[in-house]
C-alpha positions in Angstrom: 6.5 -10.7 -11.1 6.6 -7.1 -12.5 8.0 -4.3 -10.5 7.5 -0.5 -10.0 10.7 1.4 -9.5 11.2 4.8 -7.8 14.4 6.4 -6.6 16.3 3.1 -6.2 13.3 1.2 -4.7 12.1 -1.8 -6.7 8.7 -2.7 -5.5 6.6 -5.8 -6.6 3.7 -4.4 -8.7 1.1 -6.0 -6.5 1.1 -6.7 -2.8 -0.8 -8.7 -0.2 -2.7 -6.5 2.2 -3.2 -7.8 5.7 -5.4 -5.2 7.4 -8.1 -7.0 9.6 -6.3 -10.4 9.3 -5.6 -11.7 12.8 -4.0 -14.5 14.7 -3.7 -17.9 13.0 -5.6 -16.8 10.0 -3.1 -14.1 9.3 -0.1 -16.4 9.7 -1.8 -19.0 7.4 -2.7 -16.5 4.7 0.7 -14.8 4.7 2.5 -18.1 4.4 0.1 -19.3 1.7 0.5 -16.1 -0.3 4.2 -16.3 -0.3 4.3 -20.0 -1.2 2.0 -19.1 -4.1 4.4 -16.4 -5.4 3.4 -13.2 -3.8 6.5 -11.2 -2.8 5.1 -8.0 -1.3 3.5 -7.8 2.2 1.8 -4.8 3.6 1.2 -4.4 7.3 1.1 -1.6 9.9 1.5 -1.1 13.7 -2.2 -0.2 13.8 -3.3 -3.4 12.2 -2.2 -5.3 15.3 -0.9 -8.2 13.3 2.8 -7.5 12.7 3.8 -10.5 14.9 1.6 -12.8 12.8 2.9 -11.4 9.5 6.4 -12.1 10.7 5.4 -15.7 11.7 3.8 -16.2 8.3 6.9 -15.0 6.5 9.1 -17.5 8.4 6.5 -20.3 8.0 6.6 -19.8 4.2 10.2 -20.8 3.9 10.8 -17.9 1.5 14.0 -16.1 2.2 13.6 -12.7 3.9 15.5 -10.9 1.1 13.1 -12.1 -1.5 10.1 -10.4 0.2 9.3 -6.7 0.1 7.9 -5.9 3.5 6.1 -2.7 4.4 5.0 -1.4 7.8 3.8 1.9 9.1 4.1 4.2 12.1 0.8 5.4 13.5 0.1 9.1 13.5 0.0 9.3 17.3 3.6 8.0 17.4 5.3 10.7 15.3 6.9 12.7 18.2 10.6 12.1 19.1 10.9 9.1 21.3 7.5 7.8 20.4 8.6 7.3 16.8 11.7 5.3 17.7 9.8 3.2 20.3 7.1 2.4 17.7 9.6 1.4 15.1 11.6 -0.8 17.6 8.3 -2.5 18.6 7.3 -3.1 15.0 10.7 -4.7 14.1 10.6 -6.8 17.2 7.1 -8.1 16.5 7.9 -8.8 12.8 11.1 -10.5 13.9 13.2 -8.7 11.4 16.1 -6.2 11.7 14.8 -4.0 8.9 11.8 -3.4 6.6 11.9 -2.7 2.9 9.5 0.3 3.3 8.6 2.3 6.3 5.7 4.7 6.0 4.1 7.4 8.2 0.6 5.9 8.2 -1.4 9.1 8.5 -0.3 12.8 8.9 -0.6 14.2 12.4 -2.9 17.2 13.0 -0.4 18.5 15.5 3.0 17.3 14.3 4.2 18.9 11.0 6.3 17.0 8.4 9.2 19.2 9.4 9.2 17.4 12.7 8.3 13.8 11.7 10.1 13.4 8.4 13.6 13.8 10.0 12.7 10.9 12.3 11.8 8.9 9.2 15.1 9.9 7.6 17.0 8.7 10.6 15.3 5.3 10.5 16.7 4.9 7.0 20.1 6.1 7.9 20.2 3.8 10.8 19.4 0.8 8.6 16.0 0.0 10.0 14.3 0.8 6.7 15.7 0.3 3.2 13.2 2.8 1.8 10.9 5.4 3.4 7.7 7.2 2.4 4.3 8.4 3.6 0.7 7.5 3.4 -2.6 9.4 3.1 -0.8 12.7 2.5 -2.5 15.4 0.4 -0.6 17.6 -2.0 0.3 20.3 0.5 1.6 17.8 3.0 3.4 15.9 0.3 5.0 19.0 -1.0 6.2 19.9 2.5 7.5 16.4 3.2 9.5 16.5 -0.1 10.9 20.0 0.8 12.2 18.9 4.3 13.4 15.4 3.6 17.1 14.7 3.4 16.6 11.1 2.2 14.6 10.0 -0.8 10.9 9.5 -0.2 9.8 6.7 -2.6 6.1 6.1 -2.0 2.8 7.6 -1.0 0.2 5.0 0.0 -3.3 6.2 -0.8 -6.8 5.0 -1.4 -7.2 3.9 -5.0 -10.2 2.3 -6.8 -12.4 3.1 -9.8 -15.0 4.9 -7.7 -12.6 7.6 -6.3 -11.1 10.4 -8.3 -7.4 10.7 -7.2 -6.2 12.5 -10.3 -4.7 15.4 -8.5 -2.7 13.5 -5.9 -1.6 11.0 -8.4 -0.2 13.8 -10.6 1.6 15.3 -7.5 3.2 11.9 -6.7 4.4 11.6 -10.3 5.7 15.1 -10.2 7.8 14.2 -7.2 8.9 10.9 -8.7 7.1 8.8 -6.1 5.6 5.4 -6.5 2.1 4.9 -5.3 0.5 2.0 -3.4 -3.3 1.8 -3.6 -5.3 0.4 -0.7 -9.0 -0.6 -0.9 -8.3 -1.4 -4.6 -11.6 -3.3 -4.9 -13.6 -0.8 -3.0 -14.1 -3.2 0.0 -16.3 -5.5 -2.0 -18.3 -2.9 -3.9 -16.5 -3.7 -7.2 -18.0 -7.2 -7.7 -21.5 -5.9 -8.4 -20.5 -3.2 -10.8 -22.0 -3.7 -14.3 -19.2 -1.8 -16.2 -16.4 -3.8 -14.6 -18.4 -7.0 -15.0 -18.9 -6.3 -18.7 -15.2 -5.6 -19.2 -14.3 -8.6 -17.2 -16.4 -10.9 -19.3 -14.6 -9.6 -22.4 -11.3 -10.7 -21.0 -12.4 -13.8 -19.1 -11.8 -12.1 -15.8 -13.7 -11.1 -12.7 -14.7 -7.5 -11.9 -12.2 -7.5 -9.1 -9.4 -8.6 -11.5 -10.4 -5.7 -13.8 -10.1 -3.2 -10.9 -6.7 -4.6 -10.0 -5.5 -4.5 -13.6 -6.8 -0.9 -13.8 -4.4 0.1 -11.0 -1.5 -2.0 -12.2 -1.8 -0.5 -15.7 -1.5 3.0 -14.3 1.7 2.0 -12.4 -0.1 2.0 -9.1 0.6 -0.9 -6.8 -2.6 -2.4 -5.4 -2.6 -4.3 -2.1 -5.8 -6.4 -2.1 -6.6 -8.2 1.1 -8.4 -11.5 1.3 -9.0 -14.1 3.9 -9.7 -16.8 1.3 -6.9 -18.8 -0.2 -8.8 -19.4 -3.4 -8.7 -15.6 -4.0 -4.9 -15.4 -3.8 -4.3 -16.9 -7.2 -7.2 -14.9 -8.7 -5.9 -11.6 -7.3 -2.4 -12.2 -8.8 -3.7 -13.2 -12.2 -3.8 -9.7 -13.6 -0.5 -9.6 -15.6 -1.7 -11.8 -18.5 -4.0 -9.3 -20.2 -4.2 -5.6 -20.9 -7.1 -3.2 -20.8 -7.7 -1.1 -24.0 -7.6 2.7 -23.9 -11.4 2.6 -24.4 -11.8 0.3 -21.4 -9.5 2.4 -19.2 -11.6 5.5 -20.2 -14.8 3.8 -19.5 -13.6 2.8 -16.0 -12.6 6.4 -15.4 -16.3 7.4 -15.7 -17.1 5.4 -12.5 -15.5 7.9 -10.2 -18.1 9.7 -8.0 -18.1 12.5 -5.4 -18.9 10.1 -2.5 -16.4 7.5 -3.6 -14.0 7.8 -0.7 -14.2 5.0 1.8 -11.5 5.8 4.3 -11.3 9.3 6.0 -10.9 8.9 9.7 -11.0 11.9 12.1 -8.9 13.7 13.2 -5.9 12.5 11.2 -7.4 12.7 7.7 -6.2 15.8 5.9 -8.2 18.0 3.7 -8.4 15.9 0.5 -7.5 17.3 -2.9 
């Protein structure tokens, strides 16, 4: 397994996303992924599956310390008191005393980073999170978060796939020394029919989805593909045995389009860069 490092955090370069996975299927898929060699799990309070993710972790037989576990605090729980209760509930459901990475899932339209980031800092100081960060923050919010934080922020989780131009926020994250996790790395299924990715995949003996994942990995962005099919687990991890050429990376960059964004919920989505 390769890793991405940022401010002391050492994050496996690909993670298993669990959004929409529920009940026994979630337990089974998490356990299967870990047994297959995945070592990075991504969940969130809002996904409603933290309990099942924890059960899958224990069912796998893999030691807790070997797994990088991320969860997130929902934007409606960023006020004092709400934040602490949310984190306590997440840890209880996961069945763990700490997570490897705790993120603010979405910025709040009413609670500024100057109010929420100190609560995130305290979670780290109290030992409930080894690392902390944010998700879905635009440049202005990210700059403010970095200005007010007293503890290192190590990650910004954002939407990343070939159809969305995230050049500006990626540059801002790098300027701040942040790692980036990319959700929807395969465009929620829209990747598979793309002719350009299919052509590049054929040249490498890979699928279009594997090309999209490799494109992220090769930029140092951590993709977190989700699947409900065990046969896809090995396929999604098989992206470290080849490299895209500069020409191929440039060709994939031409796929970005103005309507490429998939996730932009109201009212919590910020004004995108």
